[in-house]
TIFITI-980454 format. One line per 4 residues: number of its first residue (from 1); their letters; for each residue z, x, y of C-alpha. Coordinates in Angstrom, 2 decimals. Each point is the difference from the previous one (the first is absolute). Example, Ala and Ser with C-alpha at 12.3 -4.5 7.8 and 13.67 -1.06 7.14 Angstrom:
REM TIFITI-980454
1> as> 7.80/12.30/-4.50; -0.66/1.37/3.44
END
This chain:
REM TIFITI-980454
1> xxxx> 0.00/0.00/0.00; -1.23/2.18/2.83; 0.58/-2.73/2.58; 3.69/-0.39/-0.73
5> xxxx> 1.17/2.68/2.46; 0.22/-1.48/3.47; 0.76/1.53/3.39; 3.77/0.61/0.06
9> xxxx> 2.47/-0.99/2.67; 0.80/3.01/2.18; 3.72/0.73/0.31; 0.36/2.27/2.99
13> xxxx> 3.78/0.26/0.41; 0.59/0.20/-3.70; 3.28/1.90/0.22; 1.55/-2.74/2.10
17> xxxx> -1.33/-2.82/-2.14; 2.50/-1.26/-2.54; -1.00/-1.25/-3.41; 0.95/-3.54/1.02
21> xxxx> -2.13/0.26/3.13; -3.03/1.06/-2.00; 0.46/-2.93/-2.36; 0.18/-2.34/2.96
25> xxxx> -3.13/1.53/1.49; -1.87/-0.29/-3.28; 0.89/-3.68/-0.24; -1.52/-0.64/3.41
29> xxxx> -3.53/1.17/-0.86; -2.61/-1.22/-2.51; 0.92/0.46/-3.64; -2.69/2.60/-0.66
33> xxxx> 1.40/2.22/2.73; 3.56/-0.52/-1.15; -1.01/1.15/-3.45; -1.67/3.10/1.36
37> xxxx> 2.79/1.35/2.21; 2.51/0.02/-2.79; 0.93/3.65/-0.15; 2.40/-0.72/2.87
41> xxxx> 1.86/-2.74/-1.80; 0.16/0.50/-3.72; 3.23/-1.50/-1.28; 1.15/-1.30/-3.36
45> xxxx> -0.94/-3.50/1.13; -3.24/0.88/1.77; -3.08/2.02/-0.88; -1.92/-0.58/3.18
49> xxxx> 0.25/-3.76/-0.40; -1.94/0.29/-3.25; 1.93/0.22/-3.25; -3.22/1.06/-1.69
53> xxxx> 0.04/3.38/1.79; 1.66/3.16/-1.28; 0.33/1.93/3.24; 2.73/2.56/-0.64
57> xxxx> 0.91/2.40/-2.78; 2.73/-2.29/-1.39; -1.80/-3.10/1.34; 2.79/-0.66/2.52
61> xxxx> 2.47/2.00/2.06; 2.64/-0.72/-2.66; -2.20/1.74/-2.62; 0.94/-2.62/-2.60
65> xxxx> -3.53/-0.10/-1.45; 0.24/-3.76/-0.38; -2.92/-2.30/0.81; 0.52/-3.78/0.24
69> xxxx> -3.49/-0.62/-1.41; 0.17/-2.28/-3.04; -3.57/-0.99/-0.83; 0.43/2.36/-2.94
73> xxxx> 3.21/-1.02/-1.75; 1.86/-0.06/-3.31; -2.02/-2.97/-1.21; -3.47/1.48/0.48
77> xxxx> 0.39/3.79/0.14; -1.14/0.23/-3.61; -3.48/-1.01/1.24; -0.21/2.92/2.42
81> xxxx> -3.28/1.91/-0.19; -1.44/3.13/1.57; -1.70/-1.05/3.24; -1.39/3.39/1.05
85> xxxx> 0.48/3.73/-0.35; -0.91/2.94/2.19; -0.30/3.45/-1.61; 1.39/2.89/2.03
89> xxxx> -1.57/3.42/0.38; 2.82/1.95/-1.66; 1.92/-0.33/-3.23; 3.22/1.38/1.42
93> xxxx> 3.07/-2.19/0.45; 0.09/-3.07/2.25; 3.29/-1.13/1.54; -1.20/-2.02/2.98
97> xxxx> 1.02/-3.43/1.22; -3.16/-1.58/1.48; 0.32/-2.05/3.17; -1.86/-3.29/0.42
101> xxxx> -0.68/-1.40/3.46; -2.13/-3.12/0.40; -2.06/0.55/-3.11; -0.44/3.77/0.27
105> xxxx> 1.80/2.40/-2.32; 0.93/3.48/1.24; 0.72/2.29/-2.96; 1.06/3.63/0.26
109> xxxx> -0.90/2.12/-3.02; 0.48/3.50/-1.35; -1.07/2.83/2.29; 1.11/-2.18/2.94
113> xxxx> -3.14/-2.11/0.13; -0.21/-3.51/1.46; -2.14/-2.86/-1.34; -0.55/-3.34/1.72
117> xxxx> -1.00/-2.63/-2.56; -0.87/-3.67/0.13; 3.19/-1.39/-1.51; -1.89/-2.87/-1.68
121> xxxx> -2.73/2.06/-1.68; 1.01/3.68/0.07; -3.15/0.87/1.97; 0.36/3.22/2.00
125> xxxx> -0.09/-0.70/3.75; 0.66/3.56/1.17; 1.63/3.21/-1.21; 1.65/2.92/1.76
129> xxxx> 0.46/3.46/-1.48; 2.24/2.35/2.02; -1.34/2.89/-2.10; 3.29/1.49/-1.11
133> xxxx> -0.71/3.62/-1.09; 0.13/0.52/-3.77; 2.41/2.92/0.21; 2.63/-2.34/1.47
137> xxxx> 0.58/-1.57/-3.43; 2.58/2.57/-1.14; 2.08/-0.42/3.15; 1.56/-3.20/-1.29
141> xxxx> 2.21/-0.54/-3.00; -1.57/-3.07/-1.49; -3.75/-0.58/0.26; -2.10/-0.64/3.12
145> xxxx> 0.98/-3.67/0.05; 0.28/-2.34/2.97; 2.38/-2.97/-0.04; -1.41/-2.15/2.75
149> xxxx> -0.80/-0.84/3.59; 1.36/-1.87/3.01; -1.74/-2.58/2.19; 0.42/-0.73/3.71
153> xxxx> -2.10/-1.57/2.74; -3.36/0.31/-1.74; 0.61/3.49/-1.36; 0.98/1.43/-3.38
157> xxxx> 2.07/3.17/-0.29; 0.50/2.40/-2.89; 1.15/3.53/-0.69; -2.00/2.78/-1.61
161> xxxx> 1.13/2.54/-2.57; -0.60/2.83/2.43; 2.41/-1.47/2.55; -2.07/-2.18/2.33
165> xxxx> 0.67/-3.55/1.21; -3.23/-1.92/0.55; -0.74/-3.26/1.84; -3.23/-1.86/-0.79
169> xxxx> -1.61/-3.07/1.50; 0.70/-2.63/-2.65; -3.33/-1.75/0.52; -2.34/3.00/-0.04
173> xxxx> 1.96/2.86/-1.60; -0.73/2.21/3.00; 2.56/2.63/0.95; 2.24/-1.04/2.91
177> xxxx> 2.32/3.03/0.00; 1.37/2.69/-2.30; 3.07/2.23/0.41; 1.39/2.89/-2.03
181> xxxx> 3.57/-0.98/-0.79; 1.49/3.36/-1.02; 1.61/1.82/2.98; 0.37/3.76/0.29
185> xxxx> 3.79/-0.24/-0.06; -0.17/-1.54/-3.50; -2.01/2.86/-1.45; 2.61/2.49/-1.20
189> xxxx> -0.73/3.42/-1.47; -2.77/0.11/-2.59; 0.04/-3.71/-0.73; -2.96/-2.20/0.93
193> xxxx> 0.25/-2.80/-2.50; 0.60/-3.10/2.08; -2.01/-2.98/-1.19; -0.27/-3.67/0.96
197> xxxx> -0.52/-2.48/-2.83; 2.33/-2.87/0.96; -0.95/-3.11/1.96; 0.74/0.02/3.74
201> xxxx> 1.92/-2.91/1.52; -0.30/-1.88/3.28; 3.04/-0.45/2.26; -0.39/-1.54/3.46
205> xxxx> -3.41/1.44/0.73; 0.65/3.34/-1.66; -1.35/1.48/-3.21; 2.73/1.86/-1.89
209> xxxx> -0.84/2.51/-2.72; 1.89/2.50/-2.17; -1.14/2.69/-2.42; 0.71/1.82/-3.26
213> xxxx> 0.31/3.59/-1.14; 3.67/0.67/-0.80; -0.81/1.65/-3.35; -2.00/2.65/1.85
217> xxxx> 2.47/0.50/2.83; -0.01/-2.45/2.89; 2.21/-1.40/2.72; -0.30/-3.77/0.06
221> xxxx> -0.85/-2.08/3.04; -1.65/-3.24/1.10; -2.14/-0.53/3.07; -0.91/-3.06/2.08
225> xxxx> -3.38/-0.24/1.74; -1.31/-2.52/2.51; -2.13/-2.35/-2.11; -2.67/-0.32/2.71
229> xxxx> -0.40/3.63/1.08; 1.50/2.22/-2.73; 2.31/1.66/2.50; 3.29/1.15/-1.52
233> xxxx> 3.00/-2.07/1.16; 2.85/1.67/-1.90; 0.89/2.11/-3.02; 3.12/-0.04/-2.19
237> xxxx> 0.84/2.93/-2.28; 2.12/-0.86/-3.05; 1.36/3.53/-0.57; 1.54/2.26/2.69
241> xxxx> -1.81/2.86/1.64; 1.16/3.09/-1.97; 0.89/1.70/3.29; 2.02/-3.06/1.12
245> xxxx> -2.03/-0.31/3.16; -1.85/-2.94/1.57; -3.53/-0.86/-1.14; -0.68/-2.12/3.05
249> xxxx> 0.06/-2.97/-2.37; 1.87/-3.31/-0.11; 2.13/1.39/-2.82; 1.44/2.96/1.94
253> xxxx> 3.44/-1.39/0.81; 0.88/-1.40/-3.42; -1.34/2.99/-1.92; 1.92/2.54/2.06
257> xxxx> 3.27/-1.95/0.13; 0.09/-1.88/-3.30; -2.48/1.48/-2.49; 0.07/3.77/0.53
261> xxxx> 3.70/0.37/-0.97; -0.84/-1.54/-3.41; -2.43/2.79/-0.89; 1.87/3.21/0.58
265> xxxx> -1.23/3.19/1.56; -1.78/1.51/-3.01; -2.31/-0.83/-2.86; -3.69/-0.44/-0.75
269> xxxx> -0.27/-3.03/2.28; -0.23/2.42/2.90; -3.41/1.11/-1.29; -1.06/-2.96/-2.15
273> xxxx> 0.67/-2.67/2.61; 2.56/-1.97/-2.04; -2.30/-2.82/-1.12; 0.91/-3.55/0.96
277> xxxx> -3.60/-1.18/0.30; -0.63/-3.71/0.63; -2.97/-0.33/-2.32; 0.09/-3.73/-0.67
281> xxxx> 2.47/-2.55/1.34; -0.14/-0.82/3.70; 1.05/-3.50/1.08; 0.20/-1.74/3.36
285> xxxx> 2.51/-2.87/0.03; -0.57/-2.46/2.90; 3.34/-1.69/-0.76; 2.02/3.12/0.87
289> xxxx> -2.76/1.66/2.06; 0.46/3.18/-2.03; -2.28/2.31/-1.96; 1.37/1.10/-3.38
293> xxxx> -1.02/3.34/-1.50; 0.36/0.78/-3.69; 0.69/3.75/-0.16; -0.97/2.19/-2.93
297> xxxx> 1.39/2.90/-2.03; 1.16/3.47/0.94; -2.09/3.16/0.01; 0.57/1.80/-2.26
301> xxxx> 1.57/-2.47/-2.46; 2.63/2.57/-0.92; 2.95/-0.85/2.27; 1.63/3.41/-0.52
305> xxxx> -3.11/1.79/1.20; -0.85/-2.59/2.66; 3.26/0.07/2.01; 2.20/2.34/-2.05
309> xxxx> 1.50/-3.03/-1.74; 1.57/-1.26/3.23; -0.09/-3.29/1.88; -1.51/-3.45/-0.48
313> xxxx> -3.34/1.14/1.50; -0.76/-2.88/2.37; -2.31/-1.87/-0.04; -1.21/0.73/-3.54
317> xxxx> 0.08/-3.01/-2.36; 0.79/-2.36/2.88; -1.14/-3.10/1.81; -0.08/0.76/3.74
321> xxxx> -0.34/-2.68/2.67; -1.61/0.92/3.31; -1.01/-1.78/3.20; -3.73/-0.89/-0.08
325> xxxx> -0.40/0.44/3.77; 1.59/3.45/0.29; 0.30/1.37/-3.55; 3.72/0.57/0.63
329> xxxx> 2.49/-0.05/-2.89; 2.03/-3.19/-0.52; 1.65/0.33/-3.44; -0.42/1.50/-3.45
333> xxxx> 1.18/-0.60/-3.54; -0.24/2.92/-2.44; -0.54/-1.20/-3.55; -0.14/3.43/-1.66
337> xxxx> 2.10/2.62/1.80; -0.57/3.60/-1.13; -3.26/-1.05/-1.65; -0.90/2.37/-2.83
341> xxxx> -1.94/-2.38/-2.24; -3.01/-0.99/2.16; 1.67/-3.39/0.48; -2.04/-1.08/2.99
345> xxxx> 0.77/-3.11/2.06; -3.63/-0.57/0.99; -0.35/-2.83/-2.49; -0.83/-3.36/1.57
349> xxxx> 2.47/-1.28/2.57; 0.18/-3.81/-0.04; 1.91/-2.37/2.31; 1.48/-3.32/-1.10
353> xxxx> 2.19/-2.77/1.34; 2.51/-0.69/-2.76; 3.57/-1.16/-0.48; 2.66/2.71/-0.19
357> xxxx> 3.50/-1.29/-0.77; -1.07/-3.47/1.12; -1.52/1.18/3.29; -3.74/0.32/0.70
361> xxxx> -0.83/3.59/0.89; -3.19/1.80/0.98; -0.04/2.94/-2.39; -2.04/2.87/-1.37
365> xxxx> -0.37/0.06/-3.78; -1.07/3.28/-1.51; -0.66/1.39/-3.49; -0.54/3.75/0.54
369> xxxx> -0.58/2.61/-2.67; 3.68/0.60/-0.70; 0.43/-3.18/-2.07; 2.30/-2.01/2.31
373> xxxx> -0.96/-3.28/1.69; 1.39/0.03/3.55; 0.70/-2.80/2.44; 0.77/1.14/3.54
377> xxxx> 0.27/-1.80/3.32; -3.34/0.24/1.76; 1.45/0.09/3.52; 2.82/2.51/-0.51
381> xxxx> -0.83/1.89/-3.20; 3.42/-0.87/-1.42; 0.18/0.20/-3.79; 0.52/-3.41/-1.61
385> xxxx> -0.42/0.67/-3.73; -1.79/2.12/-2.57; -0.43/-0.33/-3.75; -2.06/1.96/-2.56
389> xxxx> -3.24/-1.83/-0.74; -0.70/2.31/-2.94; 1.78/2.53/-2.16; 0.94/3.11/1.97
393> xxxx> 2.17/2.98/-0.95; 0.42/1.86/3.30; 2.72/-2.17/1.56; 2.85/-2.25/-1.14
397> xxxx> -0.66/-2.80/2.45; 0.30/-0.12/3.78; 3.03/-0.03/2.26; 0.47/-3.71/0.84
401> xxxx> 0.67/0.73/3.67; -2.34/2.84/0.91; -2.69/-0.33/-2.68; 0.27/3.71/-0.74
405> xxxx> -0.78/0.91/-3.64; 2.72/1.21/-2.35; -1.73/3.04/-1.49; 0.10/0.88/-3.68
409> xxxx> 0.98/3.72/-0.02; -2.72/1.06/-2.45; -2.64/-1.61/2.22; 0.72/2.57/2.73
413> xxxx> -2.29/2.43/-1.77; -0.58/2.18/3.04; 3.72/0.72/0.19; 0.70/0.31/-3.74
417> xxxx> -3.06/2.19/-0.56; -0.63/-1.80/-3.30; -3.00/-2.12/-1.10; 0.53/-3.75/0.30
421> xxxx> -1.96/-2.86/-1.60; -0.17/-2.60/2.75; -0.65/-3.73/-0.13; -1.53/-1.04/2.30
425> xxxx> -2.04/3.17/0.26; -1.95/1.17/2.99; -2.44/-2.94/-0.28; 2.90/-2.40/0.46
429> xxxx> 1.03/-3.37/-1.34; -2.49/-1.42/2.51; -2.70/1.91/1.84; -2.71/-0.96/2.50
433> xxxx> -1.17/-3.04/-2.03; 0.87/-2.95/2.22; 2.65/-2.53/-0.90; -0.25/-3.66/1.06
437> xxxx> 2.32/-2.88/0.91; -0.45/-3.72/-0.55; 1.88/-2.43/2.25; -0.60/-2.58/-2.74
441> xxxx> 2.00/1.84/-2.66; 2.04/2.14/2.44; -0.65/2.98/-2.26; -1.20/3.51/0.82
445> xxxx> -2.51/1.30/-2.56; 0.11/3.75/-0.57; -2.62/2.07/-1.90; 2.75/2.03/-1.66
449> xxxx> -0.41/3.00/-2.28; 1.87/2.68/-1.88; -1.52/3.50/0.06; 2.58/2.71/-0.78
453> xxxx> -0.17/3.50/1.41; 1.68/3.31/-0.87; 1.37/1.71/3.10; 0.39/3.71/-0.74
457> xxxx> 0.76/2.30/2.96; -2.27/2.89/0.85; 1.66/3.28/-0.98; 0.43/3.02/2.24
461> xxxx> -0.12/-1.74/3.36; -2.62/-2.08/1.78; -3.55/1.27/0.33; -2.63/-2.10/1.73
465> xxxx> -3.43/-0.14/-1.64; -2.97/-0.26/2.33; -2.33/-2.91/-0.86; 2.48/-1.49/-2.46
469> xxxx> 2.97/-2.27/-0.33; 3.25/1.67/1.10; 2.85/-1.80/-1.69; 2.55/2.64/-0.87
473> xxxx> -0.49/-0.90/-3.67; -0.92/2.14/-3.00; -3.70/-0.85/-0.26; -0.02/1.10/-3.65
477> xxxx> 2.44/-2.81/-0.81; -1.25/-3.00/1.95; -2.70/-1.06/-2.48; -0.02/-1.24/-3.57
481> xxxx> -0.68/3.29/-1.78; -2.47/-0.68/-2.78; 0.62/2.62/-2.68; 1.60/0.39/-3.42
485> xxxx> 3.56/0.53/1.28; 2.16/-2.71/-1.68; 2.11/-0.43/3.13; -3.05/-0.52/2.18
489> xxxx> -1.32/-2.59/-2.46; 3.37/-1.76/0.08; 0.05/0.05/3.80; -3.48/-1.48/0.16
493> xxxx> 0.89/-2.70/-2.53; 3.07/-0.97/2.04; -2.04/-0.11/3.20; -2.59/-2.29/-1.54
497> xxxx> 2.72/-2.22/-1.41; 1.57/-0.36/3.43; -3.31/-0.66/1.76; -0.12/-3.67/1.06
501> xxxx> -1.28/-2.44/2.60; 0.59/-3.67/0.78; 0.15/-2.70/2.67; 3.58/-0.64/1.04
505> xxxx> 0.76/-3.36/1.61; 3.08/0.72/2.10; 2.33/-2.57/1.56; 1.12/1.63/3.26
509> xxxx> 2.71/-2.56/0.67; 1.66/0.62/-3.39; -1.08/3.66/-0.11; -1.11/-0.33/-3.61
513> xxxx> -3.13/-0.35/-2.10; -1.41/-3.49/-0.61; -2.60/1.06/-2.59; -2.34/2.85/-0.90
517> xxxx> -3.59/0.28/-1.21; -0.70/2.83/-2.43; -2.96/2.29/0.52; -1.58/2.72/-2.15
521> xxxx> 1.18/2.83/2.22; 0.66/1.10/3.61; -2.15/0.50/3.10; -1.20/-3.57/0.30
525> xxxx> -1.36/-1.73/3.09; 1.72/-1.76/2.85; 0.86/-3.70/0.03; -1.10/-3.13/1.84
529> xxxx> 1.88/-3.32/0.09; -1.72/-3.25/1.00; 0.74/-3.60/0.91; -1.62/-0.98/-3.28
533> xxxx> 3.11/1.24/-1.80; -1.78/3.14/-1.19; 0.47/3.75/-0.22; -3.07/2.23/-0.19
537> xxxx> -0.01/3.61/-1.18; -2.36/2.59/-1.41; 1.23/2.33/-2.73; -0.49/3.56/-1.16
541> xxxx> -1.48/-1.53/-3.15; -3.05/-1.09/2.02; 0.82/-3.71/-0.04; 0.53/-2.29/3.00
545> xxxx> 2.60/-2.75/-0.53; 1.41/-3.17/1.51; 3.55/-0.99/-0.94; 2.17/-3.05/0.55
549> xxxx> 2.33/1.04/2.85; 2.87/-2.01/-1.44; 0.18/1.57/-3.45; -2.62/2.75/-0.33
553> xxxx> -2.23/-1.85/-2.47; -3.43/1.64/-0.21; -2.56/-2.61/1.15; -3.16/2.04/0.57
557> xxxx> -1.43/3.39/-0.96; -3.22/1.78/0.88; -1.20/3.38/-1.38; -0.79/2.00/3.15
561> xxxx> -1.32/3.04/-1.95; 2.31/2.40/1.85; 3.68/0.23/0.71; 1.21/-1.63/3.22
565> xxxx> 2.68/1.40/2.31; -0.95/-1.81/3.23; 1.63/-3.31/1.03; -2.00/-3.26/-0.02
569> xxxx> -0.60/-2.23/3.00; -1.07/-3.63/0.34; -2.00/-1.67/2.77; -2.46/-2.80/0.72
573> xxxx> -3.68/0.27/0.84; -2.09/-3.11/0.69; 2.99/-2.09/-1.02; 0.33/1.59/-3.43
577> xxxx> 2.97/2.08/-1.17; -0.65/3.45/-1.44; 2.24/2.65/-1.56; -1.19/3.59/0.37
581> xxxx> 1.17/3.48/-0.98; -1.25/3.58/0.09; -0.47/1.54/-3.46; 0.35/3.68/-0.84
585> xxxx> 2.81/2.09/-1.44; 1.37/2.91/1.97; 3.03/1.51/1.66; 2.26/2.63/-1.49
589> xxxx> 0.80/-1.72/-3.32; -3.56/-0.04/-1.43; -0.72/3.35/1.64; 2.99/1.76/-1.51
593> xxxx> 1.38/-2.02/-2.91; -2.67/-2.59/-0.76; -1.58/1.98/-2.83; 3.24/1.11/-1.64
597> xxxx> 1.37/-3.52/-0.08; -2.92/-1.29/-2.07; -1.08/0.48/-3.58; -3.08/1.80/1.33
601> xxxx> -0.46/2.01/3.16; -3.08/-1.84/1.20; -0.69/-3.27/1.75; -2.65/-1.41/2.30
605> xxxx> 0.40/-1.07/3.62; -2.23/-2.53/1.77; 0.78/-0.59/3.68; -0.99/-3.31/1.54
609> xxxx> 1.21/-3.08/1.87; 0.14/-3.19/-2.07; 0.55/-3.56/1.22; 0.76/-3.19/-1.93
613> xxxx> -0.49/-3.71/0.65; 0.23/-3.13/-2.09; -3.78/-0.36/-0.10; -0.91/3.70/-0.25
617> xxxx> -3.23/0.91/-1.80; -0.08/3.80/0.17; 0.39/2.51/-2.86; 0.76/3.72/-0.11
621> xxxx> -2.64/2.42/-1.29; 0.45/1.58/-3.45; 2.94/2.40/-0.15; -0.35/3.73/-0.57
625> xxxx> 2.40/0.88/-2.83; -0.92/3.65/-0.43; 2.31/1.64/2.51; 0.15/3.79/0.15
629> xxxx> -1.89/1.17/-3.07; 1.53/2.94/-1.85; -2.24/3.06/-0.19; 0.51/2.52/-2.80
633> xxxx> 1.99/2.74/1.76; -0.24/3.78/-0.11; 1.87/1.33/-3.02; 1.78/3.00/1.51
637> xxxx> 2.73/0.40/2.61; 2.55/2.64/0.96; 3.39/-1.14/-1.28; 1.76/2.43/2.35
641> xxxx> -1.31/-2.00/2.97; 1.14/-3.43/-1.18; 3.56/-0.07/1.34; -1.00/0.87/3.56
645> xxxx> -3.12/-2.17/-0.32; 2.20/-2.98/-0.78; 2.25/0.75/2.99; -2.94/0.36/2.38
649> xxxx> -1.66/-3.15/-1.36; 3.18/-2.06/0.40; 0.51/1.41/3.48; -3.49/-0.44/1.43
653> xxxx> -2.06/-2.22/-2.31; 2.12/-2.51/-1.93; 0.64/-2.40/2.89; -3.73/-0.80/0.08
657> xxxx> -1.35/0.92/-3.44; 2.93/-1.09/-2.17; 3.09/1.39/-1.67; -0.85/2.51/-2.74
661> xxxx> -3.68/-0.22/0.95; -0.39/-3.61/-1.13; -1.70/-2.02/2.73; 1.14/-3.54/0.68
665> xxxx> -3.62/-1.06/0.47; -0.39/0.15/3.77; -1.10/3.61/0.45; -1.84/2.30/-2.44
669> xxxx> 1.76/1.13/-3.14; -0.17/3.80/0.29; 0.22/0.46/-3.77; -3.63/-1.16/-0.17
673> xxxx> -1.25/1.78/3.09; -2.92/2.34/-0.55; 1.62/2.38/2.47; 2.68/1.08/-2.48
677> xxxx> -2.73/1.67/-2.09; -0.19/2.99/2.31; 2.32/1.93/2.27; -2.47/0.20/2.89
681> xxxx> -0.91/-3.69/-0.21; 3.63/-1.03/0.04; 0.87/2.28/2.91; -2.94/-1.32/2.04
685> xxxx> 1.34/-3.52/-0.53; 3.74/0.57/0.46; 0.08/3.12/2.14; -3.06/-0.31/2.23
689> xxxx> -0.15/-3.81/0.18; -3.48/-0.71/-1.37; 0.83/-3.72/0.02; 1.93/-0.16/3.27
693> xxxx> -2.22/-2.77/1.36; 1.02/-2.20/-2.94; 3.75/0.43/0.47; 0.65/3.21/-2.01
697> xxxx> 1.40/2.44/2.55; -0.06/3.80/-0.39; 3.15/1.85/-1.08; -0.86/3.65/0.57
701> xxxx> 2.64/0.22/2.75; 2.64/-1.44/-2.34; -0.73/1.76/-3.30; -1.42/3.36/-0.99
705> xxxx> -3.10/0.26/-2.20; 2.30/1.00/-2.88; 2.14/-3.13/0.43; -3.08/-2.22/0.08
709> xxxx> -1.21/1.69/-3.18; 3.41/-0.77/-1.55; -0.65/-3.69/0.70; -3.41/0.18/-1.64
713> xxxx> 1.47/1.52/-3.16; 2.70/-2.67/-0.06; -2.64/-2.75/0.24; -2.07/1.57/-2.78
717> xxxx> 3.05/-0.07/-2.24; 0.83/-3.60/0.96; -3.57/-1.11/-0.69; 0.09/1.55/-3.47
721> xxxx> 3.35/-1.62/-0.77; -1.19/-3.48/0.95; -3.74/-0.04/-0.74; 0.14/-1.50/-3.50
725> xxxx> 2.42/-2.71/1.03; -2.14/-1.01/2.95; -3.15/-0.17/-2.15; 1.76/-2.16/-2.60
729> xxxx> 1.17/-2.37/2.74; -3.61/-0.56/1.03; -1.17/-0.62/-3.54; 1.56/-3.42/0.47
733> xxxx> -2.99/-1.76/1.57; 2.21/-2.02/2.31; 1.90/3.09/1.08; 3.68/0.07/0.73
737> xxxx> 0.88/-2.96/2.24; 1.73/0.74/3.27; 3.13/-1.87/-1.09; 0.80/2.12/-3.04
741> xxxx> 3.22/1.55/1.23; 2.44/1.44/-2.50; 3.40/-1.63/-0.50; -0.34/-2.56/2.77
745> xxxx> 2.27/-3.05/0.43; -1.02/-2.91/-2.18; 2.66/-2.55/0.88; 2.34/-0.93/2.83
749> xxxx> 2.72/1.90/-1.81; -1.86/3.19/0.88; 0.10/-0.67/3.75; 2.47/2.46/1.55
753> xxxx> 3.22/-1.45/1.34; 2.72/1.56/2.08; 1.76/1.38/-3.07; -2.88/0.54/-2.43
757> x> -3.13/2.15/0.37
END
């Protein structure tokens, strides 16, 4: 529908215009105009005067991901059919939430590209490619994904993986403005790994954006830009300046007076930046007129190295509230003091009005990585309650007054110096996959998971690795070592037994589970709740489902041909309700652990947007089941090089190409690369960057030629060890289905509870 975008209302004094005033203004003009100028007034009850729009990342300012649309409901959802599909130009992961405004869908995809599609047919209206350089790919921890866009006053805004914020004309796709969001004062030492993959948010005529990069060494911050001009309004750093001096930013006063004393005067944070990146959750709340920031993990993870084992390290693992007009600090609540587990608080921040002790309160509900479900007062940040929403072994509950965790001594692995098997692990009990809330059931639906992790401190002091993750962990111990050692086999078996995923329906008023829906494993997609009494979710198995929101009964399933990690949306076009989702597996789980967690180390990824309607008539093309084909490997390797080859691979390669050399299916499986057949070929690829334009950066400044040759020998050995098994897996004509996890939960009894893993 190319005619659906009309001339917007111009809001000139946008900073003085309250949300209520904008709503009043919209009501005074023709309906078409009121629908267009909706970026200024998105609330839980209003989507630009059109409930069929999806105009913000979480649909509304409350980020509840609930749509009142009910044309598709429990009675007819079983008749849902594919209405259209649009194939994307990359098979990397897709995590985006498309926006829909008056019949036009704006979808951000991998490599920070933007597509404008006719929401009724999937026809491409325009596309924009910011041309992110290929060598940027290794500067982020978890794939070159993009989670979404923002809309305001006839423009769409999105971030790019190389750190830009871009504004496009929503009707034509033409560039309006572009700014580089990474300031010089944030670039410490040798680090240069800031990325932007989260969705920006709109707050009172400003576009607010954060960034990622803590694993590589970063100092977190968020920035607000004028939505019309791109001029910077304010910046808020989440970690103090290591020299305890002003940055000329809105955060100066609180960082110098309140945060700096919680870090101490020594430690790696002085060079590494401390972390605290705001890589996902940013929320503007018009009820309190506050912006909430979800702050990430420390850099390095190792608390002893980071700040010499001292202090709470504000504002790591916190929700921070700031003034949207000035960026000034208002309050904070730290969920994970002394973070040493990668327990970020950037998971979705949602606001609700709910009874607390018989009194209606406006609250924030939050299910961060650390396994506790928090309820805090949205105006003051005061802790109300917190209960474990999954099994966790790092804390024995929370202090009922302060909300501070009661640490389990063994979980303080950076202080004990001993390895610790943590649940949740670094991927958390809940990650970026969006949760949803239904005002009909009054339940919060969480895409929960259990992915353990062994935290083993780096020996001999902290050493930063250029072009690699810098965690303060023993990189030889972080993976699932695949060899004949009986202990390693036992460790892997236990890991696979503990690996789980499910939908958790959580009653926030009672602070307890209402029901759970079993899945085949973790790393599933986000959730959508609708007025039709439904929950929609895509799974890592490659299926897209609709469930009864009252009891979790499975009412609809569609084989999407690839795993889904993105959240669905619903909207109307030409009076018809659609449900749409981006398809394509990615992120750190399939990159690093996806292959190890399956019976075979190969899978196939197909990236596309799919949309459903009750009268859909589309069909997907035939599926490619071949995956990465095993090639008979060279027969000889140098055993003396294997130990260091494994270390170098785990340090520089595993995060993208898979633990133990087993790809999760997104990027090439190096066991079958022709480059491992010769030393010169392999060095040209890894050392000199022969494939830099395609996302494979060069590593000759990080590793010596001898170290790169060690990696090649390690891969030759791994290919010989696994070749026969991979060939046998493919002798099955239907291949190994994507849902064939080992030892996965098969009944509700296997869903983790607070006292059982």
